[in-house]
N, C-alpha and C positions, 0 to 999 in steps of 0.2 A: 482208687484205681480200681473200684467198682463199679459197673455196665448194669446196665438198665433200660430196654431190649440188649439180648444177647440169643445167640444163632441157639438153635437146637442142634447143633452137630458142632458145640464149641467143647464139649469134655471129649468128642474126637479127635479134633484140629489140634487141640493143644497136649492131647495125651500121644501124638503120632512119637513121638520121641522113642516113644520102649514103650512094652507092654510088660509087665513084669509085678512083683508082688510085692505088698506095700503094710506096712505097718503103723502104726501112728497110735500114741499112750496119751488122751488128752484130758488133762487135771483141769479146763476151765474157760469159754471165750470170758474175755473183761474189754472194756473200752478203757480209755488211758491218753492221757496227755504226755508228750516228749520235749525231755528237758533238756537243756545245755550241760556239756561233760568236760572240763578239762583236759589238755592233751599233755604230753610228755614223750612226745618221742624224739629218735633220735636224728638227726639231719642227713639225706644222702646228697640233694641238691636243693637247695635256696636260692634265689633271686635278690637277694640283700646284702650280697658279701661274707654272712656268714659261712661257708664252705665255698669249695676252692670254684671257679671259674669256670664254667663250659661250654666250647661254642654248641650252636643249634646248627641241628640241620631240616628243612625241611622236602620231603617227600609227599608228593602232589600226583598219584595214578599217571606213574611214568612212561606205561605200557602202552599198547593196543585204541589209542584211542579215547584213553578215560578223562572225562571234563571236570573232577572233583577239583577243590582246590582251596588253599588255605592262608593265612598270616595270621605273624607273631611283633609281639611285641614285652619290653620291658615297661610297667607300667612303676612311676614313682621309687625305683629299684628296689623293689618291695617284692612285686609276684608279676608272673608271665602270663597276657593275655595270648590265648589261641582261638580263634573264629574261624569259619567254614563252609564247604558245604560237603558233603558226600553227594554224588551224583551216579547215574547210571552210568555205566560204561557200555556205549552206543556196539560195540562187536560182540559184548556176551549179557547185554540184555542184563545184566544184574549192577550192585553197587559195587562202586572201586573202594578209596581208601584216603585217606589222609593221612602223615605220619611226620609227628616232631620227637626229634630226638638229638643227643648229645651224637656230634661230630667223633666219625669213627678215629681214634684217636691211639696207640696201643701203647699210649705215656700216659692215660688219661687215667688217673685210680681214680674212688670214693671211698668212702668209709666202710669198715671193715662189717658186718653186719651179723656176722657169725655169732648163733644162739638166738640169732631171731626168729619171733615166728611168722609176723606178718608186714607186707612192706605196706606203707601207711601214705593217701596224699591228703591235703588240706586242700578244697578245692570249694570253687562258688560257679556255678553255672545257671544263665539266663535261657537254658536248652534240657533241664530237667530230666526229661522224659524223653531224650534220643536216648536209645537202646544200642548203639555202639561200641561204645566207649573202653577201650582196653588201654593196658597197662603190660612194657614188658622191662625185662631188664636181661642182658648177654654178660655174659661170666666164660672165659675159660674155651673162648673157641674163634677160630681163624675167618667165621664167615655170621659174625653177629644179627644181620639183617632177616636170615633163616633159621637160627637155630639158639635163637632168644628167649627166653621165655617168657610166655607171654597168657594173662589171664581177661576176662571181661570185669570190669565194676559200673555199677550202678550209683545215681545217690537219687534217691527218694527220701518221703516223706520222714520215714521212720530214719535218716544216717544222721546220728547224732551231731551235734555244733558245738566246734572248740567254745568256750565260754570265753576265751582270751581275744583269739582273732576276728569270731564270728565266721567260719570256714569248717565246710561240711568235713568231716573225717570219715574217709575213705578209708576200712584196713579191709586189704587183699590176704590172707592166709596163703604163706606159702603152695598150700597144698593143691592152690584153685590153678597155679602155675603148669604149663608144660612147654615144653621145645619142640614139640613135635604135631604142628598147626599144620591147619591150609592156606596154603600162599594164596586161594580166591575166595574165605570167607575171613580167614583169620580165626576160625574157633578149632579147638583139638583135633586133631583125628586117632591120638591117643590120651586119653586126661592121667595125671596121677594119679588118683583116687583105683587107676585099673592096673597101673604099671608101674612102679615107683624109677623104673630107669631113664624115664621122661619127668620124674621130676627137679627141684634146685637140690641138691648137698650143701653141705656146711662150706665144702668149698669155694663153690661158686657164690655162697652167701660173701665169706671175705675176697673172692676176686673179681665182684663187678667192675663194667669197662664200661658198660655201656645203659641209660636207663632213656625209654621214648612213655607213648602217648601217638594212640590210636584213635580214629574214627575209622571204621571199617566194618562192611558189608551190609549197613544199612542207609538207603539213601534219606537226607535230610542236612538242614541248615546246625552247625551247632557251633556250643562256646561255652570255654572253659579258661577261668582264673585259678591259676597255681600259685602258692604260697608256697609251694615245695613240696619232695618224697622225702621220705622217714623210713625209718623200721622203727618194730616195736618187738619186745615180747610179752604175750599176755597170755596169760592160763587163767583156770578157773577162778581163781583171786581177784584176779586185776583186771575180766575184759569187763565191758560196762553190763551193765544187769539193769534193769525194770525193778523201779520200788513197790514194794506189792500196795504201800500205801496210794498206790495212783492209779489204783484198777478197780474199777466199779466190774464188780462181777455180774454176768448178763445168765448163762448157764453155769451151773456148775455139778460135781456129782458127788456132794458128801451130805446130798439130805436137806441142804440148806436150799436149791431150786431147782426142782425135780420137773421134770417134763420128760413123756412117754416118747421111745426113739420109733424110727419105723425104717426099715432098711429097705434102697430100689439096686437089685443089679440089674442090668443088661436087662431090660423085663420085654424085649420086643429084637423082630430081626437077629430068634435063632442064637443072641447075646448067648459070651459064658462066661462071664465074669462073672467072680465072687466071694462074698466077704460077710465076716460076723462081727456079735461085739460081745463083750462082756463087761457091767460094772463091776470095775477091784476096786474094795477100799476105799480113793477116792477120785477114783479116773475109771473111765472109761477104754476099755482093749478094745482096738477096729484094727483089725486082720484081713489080710483080701490075697486077690489077683486080680488085674484088670487084665485084660485075654483078649487078643483079636479076635472080634466080629467076623464070623466066615463067610456070610452075606457081602458085609462091607469093606473087606478086607482090610480094617484098620479097627486099633486100640475100643471097645468100648466104657465103661462107668460103672464103678460103683460109690450111691449115695447112702448117705446116715445124717437123718436131721432128725429133728420134732415133727411130732405129729402133728396136721392143718386140725386145730378146734379151736377152740379160745381163749388157748392158752395167752399169759401175759407176760412181758419183759422189764426188764428196770428201764427205767427213761431214758436214752444215753445222749441226748439234749447238750449239746458244746461238747463233745469230746471227738478227740480229729483223729482216732486211730480205734480198731475191733482188734482185740488182741489173741492171740492164743497161746496158752503156756500147754506143749506139748513136748511130748520125748517119741522120737524112732527110731526101731534097731534096721531102716529102710532111708536113712538118710539122703539119698541121690534120685530116689523117683522126683520123676516133677511132674508127677502128672498131680498135686494132689490141691484142690481147691475150696475157697470157706463161700459161702451165700449165706444171704438174710434178706427175710422179706418184710413188708408193712404195705399194709394201704392196698390190700390188692384182694382180688379176687381166684388169682391165680399165681398161688405160691412155684408152682409148680415150672412156670415157665416166665413168670412174671417178676423173681426173685432177683435181685443186686447179688 
């Protein structure tokens, strides 16, 4: 997901979500390979006859002259294939939506997911870069259309793959769901992390009455092959982890890979963002506050990087990912970025 070139105002545009304090404890930057993982979730809805059958309902931009469209089929009595295109609604000048869900039926029942921590999808996609996928479930409501719990999900190069089926394992924690979301974008108006009253309860997990998929708020063609909806209970002992043996250190702070550090905090246009760092033990502790630049009326930036000199880093040829080992007191901060420079005389503006 790295890009070069990028806009000099890139920091401001993508940090526009909020200006807030940030805290990051970094143990190291590494290169790594992604491996397959086994999957043992409990099924909620599958298409091979192993769970109760549920009728499927499609809703494609039903009002205001929407042009989005989609269709589905059950392939080989095994998986659901959903294809479509989200288009801009002319009257709104904004992307519409496509929705696939179980039909509204008060007699439909799904397995009891009480005690689980994640709703999990086994999926494949020919459009993994599409950024508008969402999943929803309704419970204990007479208005499942607008009071369902909804969350974004993404299919990335880091998404683990089930070694048995070959499908990507997309795990969405219940803390990512909210039943207070915008009917225009599908994005949460109030997040579960901000107000527990919009979070799913254990009773909701027991009383699931509808499941759904959305392509919403982002224009473009999409494809999703779904093997099933599942629930899982994951903790620190069972959550997927990266094996240390697969990591090649690029920059660590334990004395093995030393590099001088440079800080840049809003250097122009009267920026007031600030940050500082401290190398403690085997990690660098970076703390600061990204603030609005008064002259721009938009958030600025803080930057921590290795100094521009003749430093050499290990050869990462053949690796598929740049990986960070981090902890944070501000995990909800949405403005974190990572960069690296190579084969350039201008690492400040020609980094990836």
